[in-house]
Each structure stands twice: as structure tokens, then as C-alpha cells.
C-alpha positions as a Markdown table, in Angstrom:
| # | Residue | x | y | z |
|---|---|---|---|---|
| 1 | Met | 9.3 | 17.6 | 8.9 |
| 2 | Lys | 9.0 | 18.3 | 5.2 |
| 3 | Ala | 10.0 | 14.7 | 4.6 |
| 4 | Ile | 7.3 | 13.4 | 6.8 |
| 5 | Gly | 4.8 | 15.6 | 4.9 |
| 6 | Ile | 5.9 | 14.1 | 1.6 |
| 7 | Phe | 5.8 | 10.6 | 3.1 |
| 8 | Phe | 2.2 | 11.2 | 4.3 |
| 9 | Met | 1.2 | 12.3 | 0.8 |
| 10 | Leu | 2.8 | 9.2 | -0.8 |
| 11 | Leu | 1.1 | 6.9 | 1.8 |
| 12 | Ala | -2.2 | 8.7 | 1.1 |
| 13 | Leu | -1.9 | 7.9 | -2.6 |
| 14 | Ala | -1.3 | 4.2 | -1.8 |
| 15 | Ile | -4.1 | 4.1 | 0.7 |
| 16 | Gly | -6.5 | 5.8 | -1.7 |
| 17 | Val | -5.6 | 4.1 | -5.0 |
| 18 | Val | -4.6 | 0.5 | -4.2 |
| 19 | Pro | -8.1 | -0.5 | -2.8 |
| 20 | Gln | -9.8 | 0.8 | -6.0 |
| 21 | Phe | -8.0 | -1.9 | -8.1 |
| 22 | Thr | -7.8 | -4.7 | -5.6 |
| 23 | Asn | -11.4 | -5.2 | -4.5 |
| 24 | Cys | -13.6 | -7.9 | -5.8 |
| 25 | Ser | -15.9 | -5.6 | -7.7 |
| 26 | Ala | -13.0 | -4.3 | -9.7 |
| 27 | Gln | -12.3 | -7.9 | -10.7 |
| 28 | Gly | -15.9 | -8.4 | -11.7 |
| 29 | Arg | -17.0 | -10.4 | -8.7 |
| 30 | Ala | -20.2 | -9.9 | -6.7 |
| 31 | Ile | -22.6 | -11.8 | -4.5 |
| 32 | Glu | -25.4 | -13.3 | -6.5 |
| 33 | Leu | -28.7 | -13.4 | -4.6 |
| 34 | Pro | -31.3 | -16.2 | -5.1 |
| 35 | Gly | -33.4 | -13.9 | -7.3 |
| 36 | Gly | -30.5 | -13.3 | -9.7 |
| 37 | Arg | -29.7 | -9.9 | -8.4 |
| 38 | Thr | -26.1 | -9.1 | -7.5 |
| 39 | Ile | -24.7 | -7.0 | -4.7 |
| 40 | Pro | -21.1 | -5.8 | -4.0 |
| 41 | Met | -19.0 | -7.7 | -1.4 |
| 42 | Lys | -17.6 | -6.1 | 1.8 |
| 43 | Cys | -14.3 | -5.3 | 0.2 |
| 44 | His | -16.1 | -3.0 | -2.3 |
| 45 | Trp | -17.3 | -0.8 | 0.6 |
| 46 | Thr | -13.9 | -0.8 | 2.2 |
| 47 | Ala | -12.5 | 0.4 | -1.1 |
| 48 | Met | -15.1 | 3.1 | -1.3 |
| 49 | Ala | -14.2 | 4.3 | 2.3 |
| 50 | Ala | -10.5 | 4.3 | 1.7 |
| 51 | Pro | -10.5 | 7.7 | 0.1 |
| 52 | Ala | -12.2 | 9.1 | 3.2 |
| 53 | Val | -8.9 | 8.3 | 5.0 |
| 54 | Ala | -6.6 | 9.1 | 2.1 |
| 55 | Val | -7.8 | 12.5 | 1.1 |
| 56 | Pro | -7.5 | 14.1 | 4.6 |
| 57 | Leu | -4.1 | 12.4 | 4.9 |
| 58 | Leu | -3.0 | 13.9 | 1.6 |
| 59 | Val | -4.1 | 17.4 | 2.9 |
| 60 | Val | -2.3 | 16.8 | 6.2 |
| 61 | Gly | 0.9 | 15.9 | 4.3 |
| 62 | Gly | 0.6 | 19.0 | 2.2 |
| 63 | Leu | 0.0 | 21.2 | 5.2 |
| 64 | Met | 2.9 | 19.6 | 7.0 |
| 65 | Phe | 5.2 | 20.2 | 4.0 |
| 66 | Phe | 4.5 | 23.9 | 4.0 |
| 67 | Ser | 4.1 | 24.5 | 7.8 |
| 68 | Arg | 6.9 | 25.8 | 10.0 |
| 69 | Arg | 5.1 | 26.4 | 13.3 |
| 70 | Arg | 5.8 | 23.7 | 15.9 |
| 71 | Glu | 2.3 | 23.7 | 17.3 |
| 72 | Thr | 0.9 | 23.1 | 13.8 |
| 73 | Leu | 3.4 | 20.4 | 13.1 |
| 74 | Trp | 2.5 | 18.7 | 16.3 |
| 75 | Ala | -1.2 | 18.8 | 15.6 |
| 76 | Leu | -0.8 | 17.6 | 12.0 |
| 77 | Ser | 1.4 | 14.7 | 13.2 |
| 78 | Leu | -1.3 | 13.8 | 15.7 |
| 79 | Leu | -4.0 | 13.9 | 13.0 |
| 80 | Gly | -1.8 | 11.8 | 10.7 |
| 81 | Ser | -1.4 | 9.2 | 13.4 |
| 82 | Val | -5.2 | 9.0 | 13.9 |
| 83 | Leu | -5.7 | 8.7 | 10.1 |
| 84 | Gly | -3.2 | 5.8 | 10.1 |
| 85 | Ile | -5.2 | 4.1 | 12.8 |
| 86 | Phe | -8.4 | 4.5 | 10.7 |
| 87 | Ala | -6.6 | 3.0 | 7.7 |
| 88 | Ile | -5.8 | -0.1 | 9.8 |
| 89 | Leu | -9.4 | -0.3 | 11.2 |
| 90 | Leu | -11.1 | -0.1 | 7.8 |
| 91 | Pro | -10.2 | -3.7 | 6.6 |
| 92 | Thr | -9.9 | -5.2 | 10.0 |
| 93 | Tyr | -12.8 | -4.0 | 12.2 |
| 94 | Leu | -14.9 | -1.2 | 10.7 |
| 95 | Ile | -16.0 | -2.7 | 7.4 |
| 96 | Gly | -13.7 | -5.7 | 6.6 |
| 97 | Val | -13.0 | -7.7 | 3.5 |
| 98 | Cys | -14.2 | -10.9 | 2.0 |
| 99 | Ala | -14.1 | -14.1 | 4.1 |
| 100 | Ser | -12.2 | -16.2 | 1.6 |
| 101 | Asp | -8.4 | -16.0 | 2.0 |
| 102 | Glu | -7.9 | -16.6 | -1.7 |
| 103 | Met | -9.7 | -13.4 | -2.8 |
| 104 | Leu | -7.6 | -10.5 | -4.1 |
| 105 | Cys | -8.9 | -8.2 | -1.4 |
| 106 | Asn | -7.3 | -10.5 | 1.3 |
| 107 | Ile | -4.1 | -10.9 | -0.7 |
| 108 | Ala | -3.5 | -7.3 | -1.7 |
| 109 | Met | -5.9 | -4.7 | -0.3 |
| 110 | Lys | -6.0 | -5.7 | 3.3 |
| 111 | Pro | -2.2 | -6.0 | 3.8 |
| 112 | Thr | -1.7 | -2.7 | 1.9 |
| 113 | Leu | -4.2 | -0.8 | 4.1 |
| 114 | Ile | -2.8 | -2.4 | 7.3 |
| 115 | Phe | 0.9 | -1.8 | 6.3 |
| 116 | Gly | 0.1 | 1.7 | 5.0 |
| 117 | Gly | -1.8 | 2.6 | 8.2 |
| 118 | Ala | 1.0 | 1.2 | 10.4 |
| 119 | Val | 3.6 | 3.2 | 8.6 |
| 120 | Thr | 1.4 | 6.3 | 8.7 |
| 121 | Leu | 1.0 | 5.8 | 12.4 |
| 122 | Gly | 4.7 | 5.4 | 12.9 |
| 123 | Ala | 5.5 | 8.5 | 10.8 |
| 124 | Gly | 3.0 | 10.5 | 12.8 |
| 125 | Leu | 4.5 | 9.4 | 16.0 |
| 126 | Val | 8.0 | 10.3 | 14.7 |
| 127 | Gly | 6.5 | 13.7 | 13.8 |
| 128 | Leu | 5.1 | 14.1 | 17.3 |
| 129 | Val | 8.5 | 13.4 | 18.8 |
| 130 | Leu | 10.3 | 15.7 | 16.5 |
| 131 | Ala | 7.7 | 18.5 | 17.0 |
| 132 | Gly | 8.0 | 18.0 | 20.7 |
| 133 | Lys | 11.8 | 18.3 | 20.5 |
| 134 | Ile | 11.4 | 21.5 | 18.4 |
| 135 | Arg | 8.8 | 22.7 | 21.0 |
| 136 | Ser | 11.2 | 22.2 | 23.9 |
| 137 | Gly | 14.0 | 24.1 | 22.1 |
| 138 | Leu | 16.3 | 21.1 | 21.4 |
| 139 | Phe | 16.0 | 21.7 | 17.6 |
| 140 | Thr | 15.4 | 25.4 | 17.3 |
| 141 | Glu | 18.0 | 25.8 | 14.6 |
| 142 | Ala | 16.5 | 22.8 | 12.7 |
| 143 | Ala | 13.0 | 24.4 | 12.7 |
| 144 | Gly | 14.3 | 27.3 | 10.6 |
| 145 | Ser | 15.8 | 24.9 | 8.0 |
| 146 | Asp | 12.7 | 22.7 | 7.9 |
């Protein structure tokens, strides 16, 4: 389970850092209004929301690394799975990214968040299964070495 905790922390770094450099505002692009004023594009707001998923995921990974209680590992795995779902929803449904397929946010940020969220969800589900096996006593000796 320590490996899943480290994996969560690495995924949290990717989910939190990659959008900060792959949004249109980081590339100097913005929407220019008729009055000459500029406003950020949708991908800017997705990048601003990504740390709201990444920071709790980083904490979950750290807690999972140091935890040994099976109930705690089960709850942290469940929370990691939910955070993975939110990482997927940010660029697809909740906020979104720019409409143009040629924009950097569609090429790099959206796939990174979707892939990172899917892998996080998968790792969380693996953690749930392993915590369930530890809970049922199948891996009682493995719980002490974890």
C-alpha cells in the first residue's frame, strides 16, 4: 500500500503542475473583448482548479504511505478514487478547455488530466481491493510488512 501512496503523490504532482504550464494564459493567449479588454480562456480556470484536486490527492498519498490500519487504507483508497474522478471531470464537464483542437490545452492539459485521473481512479480501486483483502484476513501477514 505504500507504493500506491507514492503513486498517488506522483500523480498529484502531475495533476497539479502540468495544467499550470499548458493553459492558454501561460502561453500569453486570452480572449479579447470588443472594448479591448482581455479575459482568460476556460482552460485558465481549469488550470486554477487543478490544485484543488492535486493537493488533497497529495495528502491522501502521504497519509496512505504512513498508514497501516486497514480501515484507514480503505477510506484513503476510496477518497483517492473520488479525486481521480474529479480530475477527469475538470477538463471534460465541470469547467472544460478551449474549443479549438489546436490549442495547447487540448493537446497537453486535457489528456494529462484525463489520463492522470483515470490512473488515479484505477490505483484507488486497486487500493480498495487490497484493503478489502487485508480486511478479510487474506493478507494479514502483508499488512505488517506494508
